N, C-alpha and C positions, 0 to 999 in steps of 0.2 A: 717715858724715856728712862727713868731711873730703873724700872724693872728690866728693861732691855739691856742696860749697861751691866746690871748685876747678872743677867744671864750670860752675857759675853764673859764677864770676869770668871763666872763659875766654870764656863767651858774651858777658859784659859788654864785654870788650876786642875781641871779634871782630866784633861786629855792625855797627859803624861801617865798618870797612874792608870787610866783606862786601857791605853794601848799596851803598856807593859803587863799588865794583868793578863790580858788576852793573849799576847804573843809569847810570853815566858810560859804560859800554860801549854801552848802548843810545842814550843821547844823542849819542854820537859818530857812530853810524849816521845819526840823524836830521839832525845838523848838516851831514855831508858830503852827504846826499841833497838838502838844501836849497841847498847851494852848487852842486850839479850840475843844479838846476832842478826838483826835486820838493818842493813845500812841504807835502806831507800831514802829516808829522810836526810841522812848525811850527804848522799850522792846528789841530792836536790838543793843542797845548801840551807837546810832548814834547822840545823843544829847551832843556831845563833840566837843571841838576844837582841840582834838587830831587828827592829820591828818590820823593816821594809818587806823581807821575803815572806813574812806571815800575814801581811795586811790584806783583807778582803775589802775591796772599796765599799761595799754595802755595809757588811757586818761590823767593820773596824771604824768606819768613818761616818757614813751617811746616816745609818740607823741610829747610833748613839747621840749624834748632834740633833737629830730630829726629835729623838725621845727627850732630851733635855729641854728642848724649846717648847715642847707640847705638854709633857707630862712632868718634868722634873726629875724623872727616874731614868737611870742609866743602864742600858743593856746592849750587848754586842757579842761578836764572835770573830775569830780569825780563820784563815783557810786551815782546813784540818790537815795534819801531818800525815803523809802517806806511809802506811805500814803493810808490808807483805808477809802475810801470816805463814807462807810457806818457808820463810827463813828462820822461824822460831822453833826452838826444840820442843816446847810443849805449847803449841798454839793457844789453847783455851786459858791455861794458866797464865802464860806470859802476856796475852792480850789483856787480861785483868790487871796485871801489874802495870803495864804500859798505860793503861786507862787511868788508874788511881794516881799515877804520877802527876797528871794534870792538876787535879784538886789539891794534892799535897803542896805543889809549887805555889798555889794561891794562899794556902796556909802560911807557908814561909814568907811570902811577900807581905801578907797582913802583918806578920811579926816585925818585918823590916820597917814598914810604915809606922808601926807602933813605936819603934826606937826613934824614928824621925820625929814623931809627935813629942816624945820626951825631949828630944834635943831642943825643940823649939821653945821649950819652957825653961831652958837654962841659958839661952842666948842673952847677951846683954841688951839693955834697953835701946842702945844705939842702933841695933840690928832689927828693930821691931818691924820695919818695912819689908825685911826678909823673913822674919819669923811668922807673921800673919798669913802670907800666901802659902808658905811652906807647911804650916799647921792645917790649913784648909786642904792642901794636896794630901797631906798624910791622912786626914779624915776620910776623903774620898777613896784613897788607896786602901785603907783598912775595910771600909764598907763594901766596896765593890768586890775586892778580892774574897771577902767571906761569902758574899752573895753567889759568886761565880763557883766557889767551892761547894756551897750547899746545893745549888741548882744542879751542878754536874754530878753530884752524888745520887740524885734521884734515879731509880732503876727503870728509866724509861729511854728506850733507844731514840736517837743515837747518843744519848748522854753517857758519861763515863760509867756512872753507876750500873748501867745495864750490862757492861762487859764483865763487871764483877758478878752481878746476879747470874750472867750466862755461865760463868765458870762454876758456880755454885749448883746450878740446876743440872738435872740429867741432861745428856747430849740432845735427845729428841726435844725436850721442853725448851732448851736453849735455841734451838732452830726455829721453834715457833716464836719465841721472843724476837728473833732477829727479823722475822717477817713483818713486825710492826714498824721497823725503822722508817720506811717511806712516809708513813703517816705520823711519826713521833712529834714533829713540831707542831702539827695541827691539834694532836691530843694535848700537848703541852699548853698551848694558847687556850684550848677549851678549859683545862683544869685550872689555869691561871683566873680565867674569867669566872669560873665557879668556886673560887676561894682558896685555891692552892696556896696563894701568897699568905692569906691571913691564918690559914690553918697549920702549915709547914714551913714554908721558906722564911716568912718574917720572923716567927718565934725561934727557929733553928739559928737564924742569923743573929738575932739579939743575943741569944745564949752563947754563941761562940764569941761575939764581941765582948760580952761580959767576961767570959773566961780569959780572953786575951788582956783586958783591961786589969783583972786581978793579977794575972801572971806578970805583967809588966809595970804594975802599979800606976796605971794611967789616971 
């Protein structure tokens, strides 16, 4: 019973940073696409930090809750922001810039949650019942945003890092890379099963969180 209550409490403090990490990531893609000449996301109401237009029922709600209940690990996604490459001046370069905006937004949010963490340590003792859940929320916000940033920078379609790699590769090689996209999620799951987390994602996440902790003196 106590474990169940602890899980529910964890979901309560984790849901807000989780939703905003995912939805701001997508909004950042749309905002940069709009700046670079493609207003598709703007026309569909996706240039907003309101989570509702970005929510994918499975990726934003069902999967994260199931993963918390069964594994203790949080993962999810939002509806991808639509981008029409025909509206971009330099499609390959601009697609890379649009893609990297998502992970950068997660880095910015991790920094903001780091500041929230610091705030909780200077609140008066009388506000301990506010400070404790806020500190837990900040911890989740930092961790999940860094994980989302690191994961999306992997050069595997459809992750954001593959768009950057596609820009750096010769056009023919980039086309071959794009052909992997329908199978990318299955490849990612397989790589995670065979140790991708322990070898790359986990150490990279710990390193970035360590850098943020030093930067913010956490």
